[in-house]
C-alpha positions in Angstrom: 16.6 0.5 -17.9 18.8 -2.5 -18.5 16.9 -3.4 -21.7 18.4 -0.4 -23.5 21.8 -2.0 -23.4 20.9 -4.6 -25.9 19.7 -2.5 -28.8 20.5 1.1 -27.9 24.0 1.1 -26.3 25.3 3.4 -29.0 23.5 5.9 -31.3 23.0 4.4 -34.7 21.9 7.6 -36.5 23.8 8.4 -39.6 22.1 11.6 -40.4 22.9 15.1 -39.4 20.8 16.9 -36.8 20.2 19.7 -39.3 18.2 17.4 -41.7 14.9 19.2 -42.3 11.9 17.1 -41.6 9.2 16.9 -44.2 5.6 18.0 -43.6 4.7 14.3 -43.2 6.9 13.9 -40.2 5.2 12.8 -36.9 6.3 13.2 -33.4 4.9 10.8 -30.7 5.4 9.7 -27.2 5.7 6.0 -26.5 4.5 4.6 -23.1 5.7 1.1 -22.5 4.2 -1.3 -20.0 5.8 -3.0 -17.1 7.0 -6.5 -16.7 7.9 -8.7 -13.7 11.6 -7.9 -14.0 12.7 -5.5 -11.3 14.2 -3.0 -13.8 10.9 -2.8 -15.7 8.4 -2.5 -12.9 7.6 1.1 -13.6 7.4 0.9 -17.4 9.3 3.2 -19.8 8.9 6.4 -21.8 10.4 7.1 -25.2 10.1 9.7 -28.0 9.6 8.6 -31.6 10.2 10.8 -34.6 9.0 9.2 -37.9 9.4 10.8 -41.3 8.8 8.4 -44.2 9.8 11.0 -46.8 13.3 11.2 -45.2 13.6 7.5 -44.3 13.6 8.3 -40.6 11.9 6.3 -37.9 13.9 6.7 -34.7 13.2 6.2 -31.0 15.0 8.3 -28.4 15.5 6.9 -24.9 16.7 8.3 -21.7 17.8 5.9 -19.0 20.6 3.7 -20.3 23.6 2.8 -18.2 26.8 0.7 -18.4 27.3 -2.1 -16.0 31.0 -2.0 -16.6 31.3 1.4 -15.0 34.1 1.2 -12.4 32.8 1.0 -8.8 29.3 0.5 -10.3 27.6 -0.5 -7.0 29.2 2.2 -4.9 28.4 4.9 -7.5 24.8 3.7 -7.8 24.3 3.9 -4.0 26.1 7.3 -3.8 23.8 8.7 -6.5 26.4 10.0 -9.0 25.9 7.2 -11.5 25.9 8.5 -15.1 23.0 7.5 -17.3 22.8 8.5 -20.9 20.5 9.1 -23.9 20.4 6.6 -26.7 18.6 6.2 -30.0 17.7 3.3 -32.2 15.4 2.2 -35.0 11.7 1.9 -34.2 11.8 -1.6 -35.7 14.4 -2.8 -33.1 12.4 -1.1 -30.4 9.3 -3.0 -31.3 11.1 -6.3 -31.6 12.6 -5.9 -28.1 9.3 -5.1 -26.5 7.5 -7.9 -28.4 10.1 -10.3 -27.0 9.5 -9.0 -23.5 5.7 -9.1 -24.0 5.3 -5.5 -22.9 2.5 -3.3 -24.2 3.2 -0.1 -26.1 0.8 2.8 -26.6 1.6 5.8 -28.9 0.4 9.3 -28.5 0.9 11.3 -31.7 1.4 15.0 -31.0 -0.3 17.8 -32.9 2.4 20.4 -32.9 3.6 22.9 -35.5 6.2 21.8 -38.0 8.8 24.2 -36.6 8.3 22.6 -33.1 8.8 19.1 -34.6 12.0 20.3 -36.2 13.1 22.0 -33.0 12.5 18.8 -31.0 14.3 16.7 -33.6 17.4 19.0 -33.5 17.3 19.2 -29.7 17.3 15.4 -29.3 20.2 15.0 -31.8 22.2 17.8 -30.2 21.9 16.0 -26.9 22.7 12.7 -28.4 26.0 14.0 -29.9 27.2 16.1 -27.0 28.2 15.8 -23.4 24.7 16.6 -22.5 23.9 13.0 -23.4 25.1 12.0 -20.0 23.2 12.9 -16.8 23.1 11.9 -13.2 20.1 9.7 -12.6 17.6 10.5 -9.8 14.7 8.2 -9.0 12.1 10.9 -8.9 13.6 14.0 -10.4 15.7 12.7 -13.3 14.5 9.5 -14.9 13.4 8.4 -18.4 10.0 10.0 -18.0 10.7 13.5 -16.7 13.8 13.8 -18.8 11.6 13.2 -21.9 9.0 15.6 -20.6 11.7 18.3 -20.1 13.0 18.1 -23.6 9.4 18.2 -24.9 8.7 21.3 -22.8 11.9 23.0 -24.0 11.0 22.5 -27.6 7.5 23.6 -27.1 8.6 26.8 -25.4 7.3 26.5 -21.9 6.0 24.3 -19.1 3.3 22.7 -21.3 3.5 19.3 -19.7 3.3 18.8 -16.0 1.6 16.5 -13.5 -2.2 16.9 -13.5 -3.5 14.1 -11.4 -2.9 12.4 -8.0 -1.4 15.6 -6.6 -2.7 14.8 -3.1 -0.9 11.5 -2.6 2.7 10.7 -1.7 5.5 9.2 -3.8 5.6 6.3 -1.4 1.8 5.6 -1.9 2.3 5.7 -5.7 5.3 3.4 -6.0 4.2 0.9 -3.3 1.7 -1.1 -5.5 4.2 -1.5 -8.3 6.1 -4.0 -6.2 3.2 -6.5 -6.1 4.7 -10.0 -6.2 8.2 -8.7 -5.3 8.0 -8.8 -1.5 11.6 -8.2 -0.5 12.0 -5.5 -3.1 8.9 -3.8 -1.7 10.2 -4.3 1.8 13.7 -3.1 0.9 12.5 0.1 -0.8 10.1 0.7 2.0 12.8 0.8 4.6 15.5 2.4 2.5 13.5 5.5 1.4 13.3 8.4 3.8 11.1 11.4 4.2 11.2 12.7 0.6 9.0 9.9 -0.7 6.5 10.8 2.0 6.1 14.3 0.4 3.1 15.0 -1.9 3.9 13.7 -5.3 3.9 16.9 -7.3 6.7 15.8 -9.7 5.7 13.9 -12.8 8.0 10.9 -12.7 6.2 7.8 -14.0 5.4 6.8 -17.6 1.7 6.5 -17.0 1.6 10.0 -15.4 3.1 11.5 -18.6 0.6 9.6 -20.7 -2.2 11.0 -18.6 -0.8 14.5 -18.7 -0.6 14.4 -22.5 -4.2 13.3 -22.7 -5.3 16.3 -20.7 -3.0 18.9 -22.3 -3.9 21.5 -24.9 -1.5 23.4 -27.1 -2.5 26.4 -29.2 -6.1 26.0 -28.1 -6.5 22.3 -29.1 -5.6 18.9 -27.6 -1.9 18.3 -28.0 -2.5 14.6 -28.8 -4.1 14.1 -32.2 -4.3 10.3 -32.0 -3.6 7.5 -29.6 -2.7 4.1 -30.8 -2.1 0.7 -29.1 0.9 -0.6 -31.0 1.1 -3.8 -28.9 -1.1 -5.1 -26.2 -0.3 -8.0 -23.9 -2.0 -9.3 -20.8 -0.6 -8.0 -17.6 2.3 -10.2 -16.5 2.1 -11.5 -13.0 5.4 -12.5 -11.4 5.6 -16.2 -10.7 5.3 -17.3 -7.0 8.8 -17.4 -5.5 9.6 -19.9 -2.7 11.8 -17.4 -1.0 10.7 -13.9 -2.1 7.3 -13.8 -0.3 5.8 -12.6 2.9 5.5 -16.1 4.3 9.3 -16.5 4.5 9.5 -13.1 6.2 6.9 -14.0 8.8 8.3 -17.5 9.4 11.7 -16.2 10.0 10.5 -13.6 12.5 8.3 -16.2 14.2 11.2 -18.6 14.6 13.3 -15.9 16.2 10.6 -15.1 18.8 9.4 -18.7 19.5 12.8 -20.4 19.8 14.2 -17.5 21.9 17.8 -18.8 21.5 20.6 -16.4 22.4 22.6 -17.2 19.2 19.6 -16.7 16.9 18.5 -13.6 18.7 22.0 -12.2 18.4 22.1 -13.0 14.7 18.8 -11.2 14.1 19.8 -8.1 16.2 23.2 -7.9 14.4 21.4 -8.0 11.1 19.0 -5.3 12.2 21.7 -3.1 13.5 23.9 -3.4 10.4 21.0 -2.4 8.3 20.5 0.6 10.6 24.2 1.5 10.2 23.9 1.3 6.4 20.8 3.5 6.5 22.7 6.1 8.6 25.7 5.8 6.3 23.7 6.2 3.1 22.0 9.3 4.5 25.4 10.9 4.9 27.1 9.3 1.8 24.4 9.2 -0.9 23.4 12.1 -3.1 20.0 10.4 -3.6 17.5 12.7 -1.8 15.1 9.7 -1.5 17.6 8.1 1.0 18.0 11.2 3.2 16.4 11.6 6.6 15.4 8.0 6.9 13.3 7.6 10.0 13.4 3.8 9.5 16.7 3.9 11.3 14.7 4.2 14.5 13.5 0.7 13.9 16.8 -0.6 12.5 18.6 1.0 15.3 22.4 0.8 15.4 22.2 0.7 19.2 21.1 -2.9 18.8 24.8 -3.7 18.1 26.2 -2.8 21.5 23.2 -4.4 23.1 23.9 -7.6 21.2 27.6 -7.5 22.3 26.6 -7.1 25.9 24.1 -10.0 25.5 26.7 -12.3 24.1 29.0 -11.4 27.0 26.2 -12.1 29.5 26.5 -8.5 30.8 22.7 -7.7 30.5 22.7 -5.3 33.5 24.9 -2.9 31.4 22.3 -2.2 28.7 19.3 -0.9 30.7 19.7 2.6 29.5 20.4 1.5 25.9 17.3 -0.7 26.0 15.0 2.0 27.1 16.5 4.4 24.5 15.8 1.8 21.8 12.3 1.3 23.1 11.7 5.1 23.0 13.0 5.2 19.4 10.5 2.5 18.4 7.6 4.5 20.0 8.7 7.5 18.0 8.9 5.3 14.9 5.4 4.0 15.3 4.1 7.6 15.5 6.0 8.5 12.3 5.2 5.3 10.3 1.6 4.3 11.3 -0.1 6.2 8.5 2.5 5.4 5.8 2.0 2.9 3.0 4.7 0.6 4.3 3.4 0.5 7.9 1.9 -3.0 7.7 5.0 -4.5 6.1 7.3 -3.3 9.0 4.8 -3.9 11.8 5.9 -7.5 12.3 9.4 -6.3 12.9 8.2 -3.7 15.3 6.5 -6.5 17.3 9.5 -8.8 17.2 11.9 -6.0 18.2 9.6 -5.1 21.1 9.2 -8.6 22.3 13.0 -9.2 22.3 13.7 -5.9 24.0 11.0 -6.4 26.7 12.4 -9.9 27.4 15.9 -8.6 27.8 14.8 -5.8 30.1 12.6 -8.2 32.1 15.5 -10.6 32.5 17.8 -7.8 33.5 15.3 -6.6 36.1 14.8 -10.1 37.5 18.6 -10.6 37.9 
């Protein structure tokens, strides 16, 4: 959540976590809309505690990070990037989201006074301790389920959990969020492995928590006493990009096939094989479970690299076994991917890889 760096980089609270809340204190969950920026595609969840009698109106956020962290890119890929909890004034929160034209809905929780106090103290205890930092995970430890966990802890049990769309996969859920961001959609489709093809039983998106709250009862009554629309903006559509669209993707693949030039083909195959090597490396290197067991490596096969080297050396007879091995891998890939959300987005590459491979094998047989 890059936005948090602007207003919430450091906690601004000047009160002690032991301050008793008044009977007029309100606890609410804020669900924030998405925007075309890649970091905001999935929206955001925050917790608000407002007590006019004590002059308190604070928004607590999970999901901030520091771009100046040493080896930021490598640590992010590895999956040991430290995120942290922040807090800031509700006024600043509203100003920022108004600037970004992102909607905010508020669900006020009907919970006992002692639970409000417990949540307030728990959030501040986290804020001023080492527990403020946590290792981010895309599905299991993000701004939404971290907020849900602290709510459940304060309420004394697993009160909040996912209640809808339990029969679909994580991949099916996140795929539509990349509408208008073609290469981001393509990239996440081929980078994620088998974990995102599991049934989505973990609550991990802001809208899911909002739905769960609306369906939850506590002490025999709905936990949400009131729902407000604090700000409403029309859904923002990303502007058309001259390069980030499916047409560029298809044109590039078409040019590779139609021109059938050795240099261009070699460039394409090297690119594919390097991506495959990266996928294989990330499976071993990264702690992100979403990247593990990535069957897309069967399409982005590292074996394309030795094939390309032999092609450039005009030693096509030497890669017959390699060629049939790659062809077999693509058949297995089709079986694994055909019913997945990203199948159509990778199908053109399956076709191009197959055409190139069959051409090379045919040429090899003819010679």
